[in-house]
Structures are given as structure tokens and as C-alpha cells.
N, C-alpha and C positions, 0 to 999 in steps of 0.2 A: 743778482738779481733786481730789474727794473720797476721800479714800482708806479700806476697808470692811477690817475687820478679820472675820477668818473664827474660830469658834470649834471646833476639830479633834474630830469624833464619832466617830471610827474605831474606837476601839476598843468601841462601845455598838453601832457599825453589825457589825464584825466576831460580837459574841456575839448578836445577831437573824438574823444567816444562819446560823451552827453553830445554834441553838435550831429554827429554820425545817427543816434540815435532817435533824438526829436527827431533829422530829417527822413529820417525808417518809418517814425511815428505820423507825419505830416504824407509825406507819401501813401502811405497805408488810406489815414483817413479819408482824404481825395481818390481813390478807388473806391472806398466805399460812397461816395456821398455818389460816385458816378455810375455805379452799380445802382442808387436806390433811385435815382433820375431815372434810368432807362425802364426798371420796373413800377415803380408811383403809378397808380392811376390816374387818368386825365378826363378830367371836363376840359378845365379853360388851359390845364398845364402851368396853375400858379402855384400850386403846392411843389408838382415834380422839377420844377424850373428854380424853385427858393431852397431848398436841401442848399446846406453850405457847411465847410469848416468854419463854426463859428467861432474858435480860441485856437491858434496853433500852439504847440507843445514849442519847448526853446529849451537850451540848457537847463536852464535855474529854474523851469517847469515840466517836468514831462508829463504831461497834459496835454491830451487832444479833444476837442469838445465840435463835435456834427452831426446834423439832423437838421430839424428845421423848428424856428425861431420864429419864423415869419407867419407863415398861415393856422389857423387858430386848429383848423379841424385836421390836421397833421393825424393827431394821437387817434380819434378815433376813426380814422383810414387805417391807421397803423394797427390798432391790439381790437377793433369791432367795438360793436355797441348793441344794445338790444335788439336781435332779431338781426344783428349784419356781422357778418365774421369779419375779421381783421386780413388787411390787403397784406400786413409781415415786408414789406417794400424794402424800408432802412432794415431789417432783419437780416436783408438776403442781402443787404448792403456787404452789412458787414461779414455776416456767414461766408461770403466770396472773397472780399476784400483781403481781411484778417489773417491766414494763412502765409502770405504775402512777407507779413511783417517778419516773420522770424528767418526768412530768404534775405532780405534788406537788410534784418540783421547782421548776420550769419556772413552776408556780400560785404559788410559797412565796415565794418569790426579788425 
């Protein structure tokens, strides 16, 4: 009976998985931003054009931040204020893009 030695590559595999998860998160956030830009209310277009991925996911930090940190009035357009209903364009971006995360994770792992 021959003895076969196995080489442990668990750490390399773990890094590949984490990178693929980070990529899937970043792609999904980019899709959410694109939808939010399309659905954002427009006066000058400033708010729509400044929706962005603020912080991308990395293998060591699997969190992604997207939205608008430039136009100070974005929150009031999103959730509304007294007498003005919300427009929910950021939520629409999330609702449309997030189901794609599952497909990206299943396809990338």
C-alpha cells in the first residue's frame, strides 16, 4: 500500500474564497448604485450623479458602503420630510441589485 502525502493549501483556498466574496459584494454595490442613479429624482442631476460606492469590500473587510455622502439633501429625498413623501431610490437600488448577490456567490465559489 502506497502512502500519499497531501499538501495543505487551506490558507490559499480561504484567501481565494474571501476575494471572490469581496468581488461579489463590490459588483452588487455597483449595480445598486447604477439603479439608484437611474431612479433618483432630478433637478440639476447632482444628487443622482454623486451616488457612489464609498467603501469597497476587501478580503480582510467584507463590508461595502454605497450611497450618497456628497449631496446633503439625499436623506430627505430618500425618506421624505413633513408633507413630502420619500422617493426611495436608494432602497430601489438595493431591492433590485441584492438578489444578484446570491447568484454571484453561487457562481463564484
